[in-house]
Every structure is written in structure tokens, then in C-alpha cells.
C-alpha positions as CSV (number, residue, x, y, z in Angstrom):
1,M,0.0,-0.1,0.1
2,T,1.5,3.6,-1.1
3,D,1.7,6.2,1.7
4,V,0.7,9.1,0.0
5,V,-1.2,9.7,-3.3
6,V,-0.4,13.2,-5.1
7,I,-3.2,14.7,-7.5
8,G,-1.6,16.7,-10.1
9,L,2.0,16.8,-10.9
10,G,2.1,20.4,-11.5
11,A,4.2,22.9,-9.5
12,D,2.9,22.7,-6.3
13,G,2.3,18.7,-7.0
14,S,5.6,17.8,-8.6
15,A,7.4,19.9,-5.2
16,A,4.7,17.5,-2.3
17,A,6.5,14.6,-4.5
18,A,9.5,15.7,-4.2
19,H,10.0,16.8,-0.3
20,L,7.4,13.6,0.4
21,A,10.0,10.8,-1.2
22,R,12.7,12.4,-0.1
23,R,11.5,11.9,3.6
24,G,10.5,8.6,2.6
25,A,7.5,8.5,2.3
26,T,6.3,5.5,-0.6
27,V,4.4,8.5,-3.6
28,L,2.7,8.1,-6.2
29,G,2.0,11.0,-8.2
30,L,-0.7,11.2,-10.7
31,E,-0.7,13.6,-13.8
32,A,-4.0,13.6,-16.2
33,F,-2.0,15.2,-18.7
34,S,2.1,14.2,-20.5
35,R,5.1,15.5,-18.3
36,G,6.1,18.4,-19.3
37,H,2.5,19.6,-20.5
38,T,1.8,23.4,-20.3
39,N,-2.4,23.2,-19.7
40,G,-1.9,23.9,-16.6
41,S,-1.2,27.3,-14.4
42,S,2.5,26.7,-15.2
43,G,3.2,28.0,-18.8
44,G,5.0,31.2,-19.6
45,L,8.2,30.5,-19.4
46,T,9.2,33.1,-16.9
47,R,7.8,32.8,-13.5
48,V,8.3,36.7,-11.4
49,I,10.0,35.7,-7.2
50,R,9.6,38.8,-5.1
51,L,10.1,39.1,-1.4
52,A,8.7,42.8,-0.5
53,Y,5.3,41.2,-0.8
54,Y,2.2,43.5,-1.7
55,E,-0.1,41.5,-1.3
56,H,0.2,40.4,2.3
57,P,3.0,40.5,4.4
58,D,2.4,37.1,6.2
59,Y,3.7,35.6,3.2
60,V,7.3,37.0,3.2
61,P,8.6,34.1,5.9
62,L,7.2,31.4,3.3
63,L,8.8,33.6,0.3
64,K,11.9,33.2,2.2
65,R,12.2,29.7,2.9
66,A,10.8,29.0,-1.0
67,W,13.7,31.6,-1.8
68,T,16.0,29.0,-0.1
69,L,14.6,26.3,-1.6
70,W,15.0,26.8,-5.3
71,R,18.6,27.1,-4.7
72,E,18.8,23.9,-3.1
73,L,16.4,22.6,-5.7
74,E,19.5,24.1,-8.7
75,A,21.9,22.6,-5.9
76,A,20.6,19.3,-6.5
77,S,19.2,19.1,-10.2
78,G,22.5,20.8,-11.5
79,E,20.0,23.0,-13.3
80,E,19.4,26.6,-13.2
81,L,16.2,27.8,-12.1
82,L,16.4,31.1,-10.7
83,R,18.0,34.1,-12.1
84,Q,17.9,37.2,-9.7
85,T,17.4,40.4,-11.8
86,G,15.9,42.9,-9.1
87,G,12.9,43.9,-8.4
88,V,11.2,47.5,-9.0
89,Y,7.6,48.6,-8.1
90,A,6.1,51.9,-9.4
91,G,2.3,53.8,-9.0
92,P,1.0,56.0,-6.7
93,R,3.2,55.8,-2.8
94,D,0.4,55.2,-1.2
95,G,-1.2,52.5,-3.5
96,E,-1.9,48.8,-3.1
97,L,1.4,48.1,-5.3
98,V,3.9,50.2,-3.4
99,G,2.0,51.0,-0.2
100,G,1.7,47.3,0.3
101,A,5.2,46.6,-0.8
102,L,6.9,48.6,1.8
103,R,4.6,47.5,4.5
104,S,5.8,43.4,3.7
105,A,9.4,45.0,3.5
106,R,9.6,47.4,6.8
107,E,8.1,44.2,8.9
108,H,10.2,42.1,7.8
109,S,12.9,44.0,7.5
110,L,13.6,42.9,3.9
111,E,16.6,45.2,2.2
112,H,15.0,47.8,-0.2
113,E,14.9,51.4,-1.5
114,L,11.9,53.6,-1.7
115,L,12.4,55.4,-4.5
116,D,11.0,59.2,-4.9
117,P,9.8,60.0,-8.6
118,A,12.9,61.7,-9.7
119,A,14.7,58.1,-8.4
120,L,12.4,55.8,-9.9
121,H,12.6,57.8,-13.2
122,E,16.6,57.6,-12.8
123,R,16.1,53.7,-11.8
124,L,14.0,53.3,-15.3
125,P,13.9,55.5,-17.6
126,L,13.1,53.7,-20.4
127,F,9.3,53.9,-18.7
128,R,7.0,57.0,-18.6
129,F,5.3,57.1,-15.0
130,D,2.8,59.9,-13.6
131,P,4.3,62.8,-12.2
132,D,3.9,62.0,-8.9
133,W,4.6,58.2,-9.0
134,W,7.2,56.5,-6.7
135,G,8.6,53.1,-6.5
136,L,9.9,50.5,-4.3
137,A,13.0,48.9,-5.2
138,E,14.2,45.4,-3.9
139,A,17.2,43.1,-5.0
140,T,15.9,39.9,-3.6
141,A,14.2,39.0,-6.8
142,G,14.4,38.0,-10.1
143,Y,12.6,35.2,-12.1
144,L,11.5,32.0,-12.0
145,L,12.3,28.9,-15.2
146,P,8.9,27.8,-14.3
147,K,9.2,24.4,-17.3
148,R,12.9,23.3,-15.4
149,C,11.4,23.9,-11.7
150,I,8.5,21.6,-12.7
151,A,11.2,18.6,-14.1
152,A,14.0,19.0,-11.2
153,H,11.1,18.1,-8.9
154,L,9.6,15.5,-11.3
155,A,13.3,14.0,-11.1
156,L,14.1,14.3,-7.7
157,A,10.8,12.7,-6.4
158,E,12.1,9.7,-9.1
159,R,15.3,9.5,-7.8
160,N,14.0,8.9,-4.1
161,G,11.6,6.5,-5.4
162,A,8.4,8.1,-6.2
163,T,6.3,6.5,-8.9
164,L,5.0,9.1,-11.3
165,R,2.2,8.4,-14.3
166,F,1.1,10.7,-16.3
167,D,-2.0,10.6,-19.3
168,E,-3.8,9.3,-16.1
169,R,-6.7,11.8,-15.4
170,V,-8.3,10.9,-11.4
171,A,-12.4,10.8,-11.5
172,S,-12.7,10.8,-7.6
173,W,-11.6,10.2,-4.6
174,G,-13.4,9.0,-1.6
175,R,-12.3,7.9,1.7
176,D,-10.8,4.0,2.3
177,G,-10.8,3.0,6.2
178,D,-8.8,5.1,7.8
179,G,-6.5,6.0,4.4
180,V,-8.4,7.6,0.9
181,R,-8.6,5.7,-2.1
182,A,-8.4,7.5,-6.0
183,T,-10.0,6.2,-8.6
184,T,-8.5,7.3,-12.5
185,D,-9.4,6.2,-15.6
186,R,-6.6,2.8,-15.5
187,G,-7.6,1.7,-11.7
188,T,-8.2,2.3,-8.7
189,Y,-4.9,3.0,-5.8
190,R,-5.4,2.7,-1.4
191,A,-3.1,4.7,0.3
192,D,-2.7,5.8,4.2
193,R,-2.4,9.5,3.0
194,L,-3.8,11.8,-0.3
195,V,-2.6,15.0,-1.5
196,I,-4.4,17.3,-4.2
197,A,-2.7,19.9,-6.1
198,A,-4.7,20.5,-9.5
199,G,-5.1,23.9,-9.8
200,A,-7.7,24.8,-11.8
201,W,-9.1,21.2,-12.0
202,N,-9.4,21.8,-8.0
203,A,-13.0,22.7,-7.9
204,R,-13.5,19.0,-9.7
205,L,-11.9,17.1,-7.0
206,L,-12.9,19.1,-4.4
207,P,-16.5,19.9,-4.5
208,R,-17.0,21.4,-0.8
209,I,-14.5,24.4,-1.5
210,A,-15.8,24.3,-5.7
211,P,-17.9,27.6,-5.1
212,L,-15.0,29.8,-3.6
213,L,-12.9,29.1,-7.0
214,T,-13.4,31.2,-10.1
215,V,-10.7,29.6,-13.1
216,K,-9.4,32.7,-14.7
217,R,-8.0,32.7,-18.5
218,V,-5.2,35.4,-18.3
219,P,-3.8,36.2,-22.2
220,L,0.5,36.7,-21.9
221,F,2.4,38.1,-24.2
222,W,5.8,38.2,-25.7
223,F,6.8,41.6,-27.7
224,E,9.7,42.5,-30.4
225,P,10.8,45.7,-29.3
226,V,11.0,48.7,-32.1
227,A,14.8,50.1,-29.8
228,D,16.9,50.1,-27.0
229,R,17.2,46.2,-27.1
230,D,19.9,46.0,-24.8
231,A,18.4,48.4,-22.1
232,L,15.1,46.5,-22.5
233,A,17.9,43.2,-21.4
234,R,18.8,44.6,-18.7
235,L,15.3,45.6,-16.6
236,P,14.3,43.9,-13.6
237,V,11.6,42.2,-13.2
238,Y,9.1,45.3,-12.4
239,I,5.2,45.7,-11.4
240,V,3.5,48.8,-12.3
241,D,0.0,50.1,-11.5
242,A,-2.0,50.3,-14.3
243,E,-5.3,50.1,-13.6
244,L,-5.8,47.3,-15.4
245,G,-7.0,44.9,-11.9
246,H,-3.9,45.2,-10.1
247,G,-1.6,46.7,-12.7
248,C,1.1,45.2,-15.5
249,Y,4.1,42.9,-15.0
250,G,7.0,42.3,-16.9
251,F,10.6,40.4,-17.4
252,P,13.7,41.8,-19.0
253,Y,14.3,40.8,-22.8
254,L,15.0,38.2,-23.6
255,A,16.4,37.0,-26.5
256,D,15.2,33.8,-27.8
257,Q,11.5,35.0,-26.4
258,G,11.4,38.6,-26.5
259,L,10.3,40.8,-23.9
260,K,7.5,39.5,-21.4
261,I,4.6,41.6,-20.8
262,A,1.0,40.6,-19.3
263,T,-2.0,42.1,-17.1
264,H,-2.0,41.2,-13.4
265,G,-5.9,40.6,-11.9
266,A,-7.4,40.5,-14.7
267,G,-8.8,37.5,-16.7
268,T,-12.5,36.4,-17.9
269,P,-14.2,33.6,-16.1
270,A,-13.4,29.9,-18.3
271,D,-13.3,26.1,-17.7
272,P,-10.4,24.4,-17.6
273,D,-11.4,21.8,-19.9
274,T,-12.4,24.3,-22.4
275,V,-10.9,27.0,-21.9
276,D,-10.0,29.3,-25.3
277,R,-6.2,28.9,-25.6
278,E,-5.6,31.3,-29.2
279,A,-4.8,34.6,-28.2
280,H,-7.1,37.1,-30.0
281,P,-6.7,41.0,-30.4
282,A,-8.9,42.1,-27.9
283,D,-6.4,39.9,-25.4
284,E,-3.5,42.3,-26.8
285,A,-5.5,45.5,-26.6
286,P,-4.9,46.7,-23.0
287,I,-1.5,45.0,-22.4
288,R,-0.6,47.3,-26.0
289,E,-2.1,50.4,-24.9
290,F,0.1,50.0,-21.4
291,I,3.0,49.8,-23.5
292,K,2.1,52.4,-26.0
293,R,1.8,54.4,-22.5
294,R,4.6,53.3,-20.5
295,L,7.1,51.9,-22.5
296,S,7.2,52.7,-26.6
297,S,10.5,51.2,-27.3
298,A,8.4,47.9,-26.6
299,D,5.6,48.3,-29.3
300,G,6.7,46.4,-31.9
301,P,5.3,42.9,-33.1
302,V,3.8,40.1,-31.0
303,R,6.7,37.5,-31.4
304,M,4.4,35.2,-29.2
305,A,1.6,34.6,-26.9
306,K,0.2,32.0,-24.8
307,I,-3.4,31.3,-22.3
308,C,-2.9,30.9,-18.5
309,M,-5.1,29.5,-16.1
310,Y,-5.4,31.1,-12.5
311,T,-7.7,29.9,-10.1
312,V,-9.3,32.8,-7.9
313,T,-10.7,32.7,-4.1
314,P,-13.1,36.2,-3.4
315,D,-9.7,37.3,-1.5
316,E,-7.4,36.7,-4.1
317,H,-5.3,34.3,-1.4
318,F,-4.2,30.9,-0.6
319,I,-5.6,27.9,0.0
320,V,-4.1,25.0,2.0
321,D,-5.4,23.3,3.9
322,V,-5.8,19.3,5.4
323,D,-8.7,17.2,7.0
324,G,-7.7,14.0,8.1
325,P,-6.3,11.9,5.9
326,L,-6.4,14.9,2.5
327,A,-4.4,17.3,2.5
328,F,-4.4,20.2,-0.8
329,A,-3.6,23.3,-1.8
330,S,-3.2,25.7,-4.5
331,A,-5.6,28.4,-6.2
332,C,-3.4,30.3,-5.8
333,S,-5.4,33.3,-7.5
334,G,-2.3,33.9,-10.5
335,H,0.6,34.2,-7.8
336,G,1.8,31.1,-6.8
337,F,4.6,29.5,-8.5
338,K,7.0,31.1,-6.8
339,F,5.6,29.3,-3.7
340,A,6.0,25.9,-5.2
341,S,9.4,24.8,-2.9
342,V,8.0,25.3,0.3
343,M,4.2,24.7,-1.3
344,G,5.8,20.7,-1.9
345,E,7.6,21.1,2.2
346,I,4.0,22.3,3.8
347,L,2.4,19.8,2.2
348,A,4.9,16.9,3.0
349,D,4.1,18.1,6.7
350,L,0.6,18.1,6.2
351,A,0.2,14.4,4.8
352,L,2.7,13.1,7.0
353,D,2.3,14.8,10.0
354,E,-1.2,16.9,9.8
355,R,0.9,20.3,11.0
356,T,3.5,22.0,9.7
357,R,5.8,24.8,10.8
358,H,5.5,27.0,8.9
359,P,2.8,30.0,9.2
360,I,0.1,28.8,6.4
361,G,-3.0,29.6,9.3
362,F,-4.1,33.4,7.3
363,L,-4.8,30.1,4.2
364,S,-6.8,28.2,6.0
365,A,-9.8,27.5,4.0
366,S,-11.7,27.8,7.6
367,R,-12.1,32.3,6.6
368,F,-14.5,30.8,4.5
369,A,-17.6,29.9,5.2
370,V,-17.1,26.8,3.5
371,S,-14.6,25.3,5.9
372,R,-14.2,21.8,5.4
373,A,-13.0,20.0,1.8
């Protein structure tokens, strides 16, 4: 009999399988799609990682541990996974973005610089900001390479004895005495514990929290700049208040990809099984408007476009919890990939011990009226 079945082998599930197997648990991982697929929420070639977290200061201890674990995974895998570029976040001085990042930085004594309008312009001269905008800069920020990150976690899990099955969709699960059983399109598996990290498909497997989960279709675009390629290649990761949800974010120019820019906090409701994966002119329009207004040197042709999915909770924070033999996570509301390394550690804690040393109380499902899985 297996110790733990892990459903979903994307960002969080691959990390959970790796942590569980490294602790000596017998692990069976089940993934509905092929190995390395980009059908979920972990595609997009790059993902931002940052510590001065405007969303809430309570995330910062998790981010510190996540950063350490990504570096440890690099060492274990021999792969580059995290590129440190620094980060700059720009908007109104007391707005959600700059004000929130400053609150986190000060509360957790993070190294940072508060940039007045003149200093912000000097730091990011390619951008056109409102004259009264401020910025917050931090050195401990950059971007992750998600495809490599997931592959490294999967390889580590297998190196430590995990069995991983792909193209095998879980149809249902249930309690089985003191343990659980999971039924797929190929068979039924029994285990002492179950981890569910199915991302946009969590609502299919966790019906009691399904009313809290909204899947959104979010387009991502890569542009070929019309000027300043070398300067754009030296950019930090950035978030700019754009009056488009929470704003627009972007990365340095990469010769093999282009300049990735996307909106955060936007998106339209979608079904993960039928989501429209083609990008359309209406998808590009708000990002093109941002470029024309704020970063004109980027106003070139689209090199590439992809469709991502955010699984969003009512307060846009994660849901991470345990219910007897079940541990579950995800619904990361579009800002979760950077946490995957520590989420794997947390899910392993919850699956094996039903508790964790990490401060995740603010992410419990109990904060909502629908509180149990």
C-alpha cells in the first residue's frame, strides 16, 4: 500500500512528491496530462519571484523559505532555475502596490529602496510614469524558469523512489477506512494519505470548496521591441500600476523569447477543460495600450502569445489546508508559482504529520463560510 497519493504534478504537486519521497514516504503521483505539459497554470516560460510582497506581509516568511529551497533544488538538479535581476514596483506612493510592498519590506526588515519620483525615473528611464509616482526596489527578486523547476522536482521525486504516472486522470477519490482511495481512468489506488494539487481542476476534486474557486483565462504576450533592446535586457522584473486589475508586470528582454508583458488581476471566467487557448486582438489590446502609454520602445510586433489560467479565491489569497488524511493546496489566484518549492514542503508536512511549522493559518479554508474539503 502506498503512503501518499499526489493528484496533480504541476508546480505544487511535483514539489510535494519530491519532498515526500525525500523523507522516505512511498509516493504515487498522478497527472492527467503528459509530462511537461503547459495546459495548467505553470506555463509562460518565466515566473516572477519577489520578497517585498504587496499582497500581504504574512507571505514573506514563506517566500524566504521558497527562495532557499529553489537554490537547494538548483544544487540538487544541476539546473539553473532562478535568475536574480532585482525588482521594481511603481505606482502611487500610498497605493496598494507600492504601499503594500513597503509594508512587507518594513515589517520583515527586508533590504529595499523607496524611490521618490526622480529616483524612480533614474532607475527605470525607459518608462513613462505619472509625475507623482514612487517606486520600491529590492535586490532579492528575479524570475523562475517554471518548466525546468517542475522537471527538477519530478526528477528528484523519482530519484528518491516515487512512482509518477502521466496521462492518467483522476475521476474521483474517497475515504477508505483510515486511508483514502483514488480512482482514475485506469484503475483504483489506495493510500494512507492524499495530496490534491490539481490547480484549475481543484474544483472537480474538492466540491465543498468549489464555490470559492473561479478559473480565469489570462493571456500572456511576448513583444519584439522597436528600440533599446540592450537596455530592456538589463531591466529588473517589474510591476507597474496600470489601472488594469492590479497592473501590468514584465521581465527583461530575452533574445530567444522577446519581452514578456502581461496583466495581473485581469482575466475572464473559463472552464479548464474548454478554455480558449488562442490569443485574440481583444486580449492584446490592454497590454498594447500599456506599452504605448508607459514603455514605447516595446511597441513592436508580437513574437508569441500563450494562455494561462488563474484559479482565484474571493480574497485572492491561497487555500492550503488539511482534513484528516487529505492535504490540499493551490487556488493560488495568479501569484503562486514562486511559492511552489515551499508549498511542496508544507504539503509533505500536512500529509505526514497533519501540521506544519510554516505560518499558513491565514491561508486556511476556515476563513471562508465553506470551510471543509
